[in-house]
N, C-alpha and C positions, 0 to 999 in steps of 0.2 A: 504494500500500500504506500502510495506517495505521501509525503509530508506536506499537508496543505498550509503549514506555517511558513513554508519556503516563499521567498520574495516573488518567485515566478507565478505564484497563485494569488498575488495581490490584485485587487480590482476585478474580481470574477463577475461576469454578467449575472443578473438576477434570474436568467433563464435556467441556470444550473443550481440555484439555491435549494431546490427540493429534489435534486438528483440523488439517487441511492448512495453513490460514492461519497457525496458531501455529508449526507445525513449520518452515514455509518462513521465517518471521521469525527463528526461532532459528538456522537454518542460515546465513542471510545476515548476521546481526548477532552479534558477540560478546556474549553475555548470561549472566546468572546467574539461575537460577530458585530462588525461596524458597517453600517450602510452608508453609501455615498450616492449623491445625486445633486442635480441642480434645481433651482426654483423653476416652477412652471407658471408663467405669467397668467394671472387670473384664476389659477387653480390652487397653487401651493407656494407660499412664500417660505423658503427654507431659512431656519435660524442658522447663524454662522457656525455654531458648534455641533450641529447634528442634522440628520436626515431620517425621517421615519421610513419604515420598511415599505409601506404602501406606495411611496413615490420614489423609492431608490432605483437607480439604474445599475449599480455595481455594489459589491460587498467584499470585505476582506476579513479573514479569520486570524485572530490573534490568540496566543497562548494566555491562559488565565493564571 
């Protein structure tokens, strides 16, 4: 199994967030997921310090 903490797995697209490989990794390793994305004019104004999952375009997994 690959190590998803590796820098090559930073900014993964949200399309793979619920993929079996990612879910298995998160269950086996204590991790923290950070979501990334931009504001969507007229829909979602993102705060500078976070992005909610619903409007995220990418995510990164960090060790806990």
